[in-house]
C-alpha positions as CSV (number, residue, x, y, z in Angstrom):
1,L,0.0,-0.4,-0.4
2,A,2.4,2.7,1.0
3,Q,4.6,1.6,-2.2
4,A,1.3,2.5,-4.4
5,P,1.2,6.0,-6.5
6,D,-0.4,8.4,-3.3
7,E,-3.1,9.0,-3.9
8,S,-4.2,5.3,-4.7
9,I,-4.0,4.3,-1.1
10,D,-6.8,4.5,1.0
11,L,-5.3,5.7,4.5
12,A,-7.9,3.6,6.5
13,E,-6.7,0.2,5.6
14,A,-3.4,1.3,5.5
15,S,-4.3,1.8,9.0
16,L,-5.3,-1.2,9.9
17,W,-2.0,-3.5,8.3
18,I,-0.8,-1.4,10.8
19,A,-3.2,-2.9,13.7
20,R,-2.7,-6.7,12.2
21,E,0.3,-6.0,13.6
22,E,-1.3,-6.4,17.5
23,Y,-4.4,-7.8,16.5
24,P,-3.2,-11.0,13.7
25,D,-6.6,-11.8,13.4
26,L,-8.3,-8.8,12.5
27,D,-10.6,-8.9,10.0
28,I,-9.5,-5.6,7.7
29,A,-12.9,-6.4,5.1
30,A,-15.5,-5.5,8.0
31,Y,-14.2,-2.6,9.4
32,L,-13.5,-0.7,5.9
33,H,-17.4,-2.3,4.7
34,R,-18.3,-0.5,8.2
35,L,-17.2,2.3,7.1
36,D,-19.0,1.8,3.6
37,G,-22.6,2.1,6.1
38,Y,-21.9,5.6,7.8
39,A,-21.3,6.6,4.2
40,A,-24.6,5.1,3.1
41,N,-26.3,6.1,6.2
42,L,-25.0,9.1,5.9
43,K,-25.5,9.9,1.6
44,G,-29.2,8.6,3.1
45,R,-29.9,12.1,5.0
46,L,-28.5,14.3,2.2
47,P,-29.9,15.9,-0.1
48,R,-29.0,15.0,-4.2
49,Q,-27.4,18.9,-4.1
50,A,-25.6,18.8,-1.8
51,G,-23.4,21.8,-1.0
52,V,-19.8,21.7,1.0
53,E,-21.3,23.8,4.1
54,L,-23.5,20.9,4.0
55,K,-21.8,17.5,4.0
56,I,-19.9,18.9,7.0
57,Q,-22.1,20.4,8.9
58,A,-24.0,16.2,8.6
59,L,-20.4,14.7,8.3
60,N,-20.3,16.2,12.1
61,R,-23.4,15.8,13.2
62,Y,-23.5,11.7,12.4
63,L,-20.1,11.2,13.3
64,F,-19.8,12.7,16.9
65,E,-23.2,12.9,18.1
66,D,-24.9,10.1,16.8
67,L,-22.3,7.7,16.7
68,G,-20.0,8.7,19.6
69,F,-16.7,9.9,18.3
70,T,-15.3,11.8,20.9
71,G,-10.9,12.7,21.7
72,N,-9.7,10.6,24.0
73,A,-8.2,13.8,26.2
74,M,-8.3,11.1,29.8
75,D,-5.9,8.3,28.6
76,F,-4.5,10.1,25.6
77,Y,-0.9,7.4,25.9
78,D,-3.1,4.5,25.3
79,P,-1.9,2.3,22.5
80,R,-5.8,1.2,21.6
81,N,-5.8,4.7,20.2
82,S,-3.5,4.1,18.0
83,F,-4.9,1.5,16.0
84,L,-8.3,2.3,14.3
85,N,-10.2,-0.9,14.5
86,E,-10.3,-0.2,18.0
87,V,-10.5,3.9,18.2
88,M,-13.8,2.7,16.1
89,D,-15.0,0.1,18.1
90,R,-14.8,1.9,21.2
91,K,-15.3,5.4,19.3
92,L,-12.0,7.0,21.7
93,G,-8.3,8.0,19.5
94,I,-6.2,10.7,19.0
95,P,-6.1,13.9,17.1
96,I,-4.5,11.1,13.4
97,T,-7.0,7.9,14.0
98,I,-10.3,10.1,13.8
99,S,-9.2,12.0,11.6
100,V,-8.7,9.1,9.4
101,I,-11.5,8.2,9.8
102,Y,-13.1,11.5,8.7
103,I,-11.8,11.8,5.4
104,E,-12.5,8.7,5.0
105,T,-16.5,8.5,5.9
106,A,-16.0,12.4,3.6
107,R,-14.3,10.9,1.1
108,R,-16.7,8.3,0.0
109,I,-19.8,10.7,0.3
110,G,-17.8,13.4,-2.0
111,L,-15.3,15.0,-0.1
112,E,-11.3,15.4,-0.9
113,L,-9.9,16.8,3.0
114,A,-6.7,16.1,3.5
115,G,-4.8,15.7,6.0
116,V,-2.6,18.7,7.8
117,S,0.6,17.7,10.2
118,F,-0.2,20.8,12.5
119,P,2.7,20.6,15.1
120,G,1.6,19.0,18.2
121,H,-1.8,18.4,17.3
122,F,-3.3,16.5,13.7
123,L,-6.2,18.1,11.8
124,V,-8.1,18.1,8.2
125,K,-8.8,21.1,5.5
126,L,-10.7,20.9,2.4
127,P,-9.8,22.9,-0.4
128,V,-13.0,26.3,-1.3
129,D,-13.1,28.8,-3.8
130,E,-12.9,31.4,-1.0
131,G,-9.0,29.6,0.2
132,V,-9.1,26.9,2.4
133,V,-11.7,25.2,5.6
134,V,-8.7,24.3,8.7
135,L,-11.4,21.0,10.9
136,D,-9.9,19.5,14.0
137,P,-11.6,16.6,14.4
138,F,-10.8,15.6,17.6
139,N,-12.8,17.8,18.9
140,G,-16.1,17.1,16.7
141,G,-15.0,18.7,13.5
142,I,-15.0,22.3,15.2
143,T,-13.5,25.0,12.0
144,L,-10.3,26.8,13.0
145,G,-10.2,30.2,12.6
146,E,-6.8,32.2,11.0
147,M,-6.2,33.0,15.1
148,D,-7.5,29.7,16.3
149,L,-4.6,28.2,14.5
150,Q,-2.0,31.1,15.9
151,R,-3.3,30.6,19.4
152,R,-1.7,26.9,18.9
153,L,0.6,27.0,17.3
154,Q,1.9,29.7,20.3
155,Q,1.1,27.2,23.0
156,T,3.4,25.1,20.7
157,Y,6.0,27.3,20.4
158,G,5.9,30.8,22.8
159,H,4.8,33.6,20.8
160,E,8.1,35.4,20.6
161,N,9.0,32.1,18.1
162,T,5.4,31.2,16.1
163,L,6.3,32.9,12.8
164,A,10.3,31.9,12.9
165,H,9.7,27.9,13.6
166,A,5.9,28.0,12.6
167,P,5.1,29.5,9.7
168,L,1.1,29.4,8.7
169,Q,0.9,28.9,5.5
170,S,4.1,25.9,6.2
171,V,2.0,24.3,9.3
172,L,-0.9,24.2,6.8
173,A,0.1,22.6,4.2
174,T,-0.3,19.0,2.8
175,A,0.2,15.9,4.3
176,S,0.9,12.9,2.4
177,K,-1.1,10.0,3.4
178,K,2.4,8.6,3.9
179,D,3.3,11.3,5.6
180,I,-0.4,9.9,7.4
181,I,1.5,6.4,7.4
182,V,4.8,7.5,9.2
183,R,3.2,9.7,11.8
184,M,0.8,7.3,13.1
185,L,4.1,5.0,13.0
186,R,5.1,7.5,15.1
187,N,2.9,8.0,17.7
188,L,2.8,3.8,18.8
189,K,6.3,3.8,18.7
190,G,6.7,6.5,20.9
191,V,3.6,5.2,23.9
192,Y,5.6,1.9,23.5
193,I,9.3,3.6,24.3
194,Q,7.6,5.2,27.4
195,R,5.6,2.5,28.7
196,D,8.8,0.7,28.0
197,E,6.9,-2.0,26.3
198,F,10.6,-2.1,23.3
199,A,9.3,-5.8,22.1
200,K,6.9,-4.0,20.7
201,A,8.1,-1.2,19.6
202,L,10.5,-3.0,17.0
203,P,8.2,-3.9,14.3
204,I,6.2,-0.7,14.7
205,M,9.7,0.5,13.9
206,H,10.8,-2.0,10.8
207,R,7.3,-0.1,9.3
208,I,9.0,3.1,9.8
209,I,12.4,2.3,8.6
210,Q,10.7,0.3,5.7
211,L,9.1,3.9,4.5
212,V,11.5,6.7,5.2
213,P,14.3,4.8,5.2
214,E,16.7,8.4,4.9
215,D,15.7,9.6,8.2
216,A,18.8,8.9,10.3
217,D,17.2,9.5,13.4
218,E,15.3,6.2,12.4
219,Y,18.2,4.0,12.6
220,R,19.7,5.7,16.3
221,D,16.1,5.2,17.8
222,R,15.5,1.3,15.9
223,G,19.8,1.0,17.9
224,V,18.6,1.8,21.1
225,V,15.6,-0.5,21.0
226,H,17.4,-3.0,20.0
227,Q,20.1,-3.0,22.5
228,A,17.8,-2.5,25.4
229,L,16.4,-5.7,23.7
230,E,20.2,-7.2,24.2
231,C,20.0,-7.4,20.2
232,F,23.8,-6.0,20.3
233,R,24.6,-7.1,16.8
234,A,21.7,-5.3,15.2
235,A,22.0,-2.7,17.2
236,A,25.6,-1.7,16.4
237,I,24.3,-1.8,12.4
238,D,21.4,0.4,13.1
239,Y,24.2,2.7,14.5
240,E,26.7,2.6,12.2
241,D,24.1,3.5,9.7
242,Y,23.0,6.3,11.8
243,L,26.8,7.6,11.8
244,R,27.0,6.8,7.4
245,L,23.6,8.8,6.9
246,K,24.8,11.9,9.4
247,P,27.9,11.5,9.9
248,N,28.3,15.2,11.1
249,A,25.0,14.4,13.8
250,P,25.0,16.2,17.4
251,D,25.1,13.2,19.1
252,A,27.8,11.6,16.3
253,A,30.2,10.5,19.2
254,T,28.4,9.8,21.6
255,V,26.8,7.2,18.8
256,G,30.2,6.7,17.7
257,E,31.0,5.7,20.8
258,R,28.3,3.0,21.6
259,V,29.3,1.1,18.7
260,A,33.3,0.4,20.1
261,E,30.4,-0.4,23.3
262,L,29.0,-2.4,21.4
263,A,32.2,-3.5,18.9
264,R,34.0,-4.7,22.4
265,H,31.3,-7.1,23.9
266,L,30.2,-9.5,20.5
267,S,34.1,-10.1,20.4
268,H,34.3,-11.1,24.2
269,L,31.1,-13.3,22.7
270,H,33.1,-15.2,20.7
């Protein structure tokens, strides 16, 4: 799926394949069929010539009022928030998984929404004649104006650094579907590492590197996890790949010391 042209990737299907790592018997087709059902119910409520505004209103009412989808602010770092099957079953998720359901349901009723990798909080947008409508599915699909977005950037970067770090136009750039998949995986990776569940983090990290093999930091991070799992040769290879891809990294000396330490350790094993 990730190697396919971006426009042909079904985000819901890709997200369910991520969940398949945790739930090997997951029936992906059944959950895609459920999404089709959401769209069919929505279409039945809309007049034939419904415009964009009416479709967004109906989408918000159906997903967030009728079905009860909501952001899981009470337990944000529960790994179930990153698995689309759990999000659909529990009606709870984080910004990016709620947004995937929002985007894919909207697509099925003729609304082509795009993801936005906004700092700290995933959003969606819809180009319109007047510009762009930015929506927050985590908070019930509310529309965000320029002042709302600036305020969120200030909360992330601080008032003085907002424009220097993240001009508004740049942070509203469209996230490719591959970008969205990688961000979902990185969220899950972060949750598992925070919980010291390194064995669960490792296959997620393999997926990330398959998708973005040029990202040096991912090799270093996987090296740390390999080392924690006592996979010392794999850790050394990851650290070496990190130094090869990013020879002038600020922590190059520290990582080099780890490689030397692992080499000494491996020599003793023989």
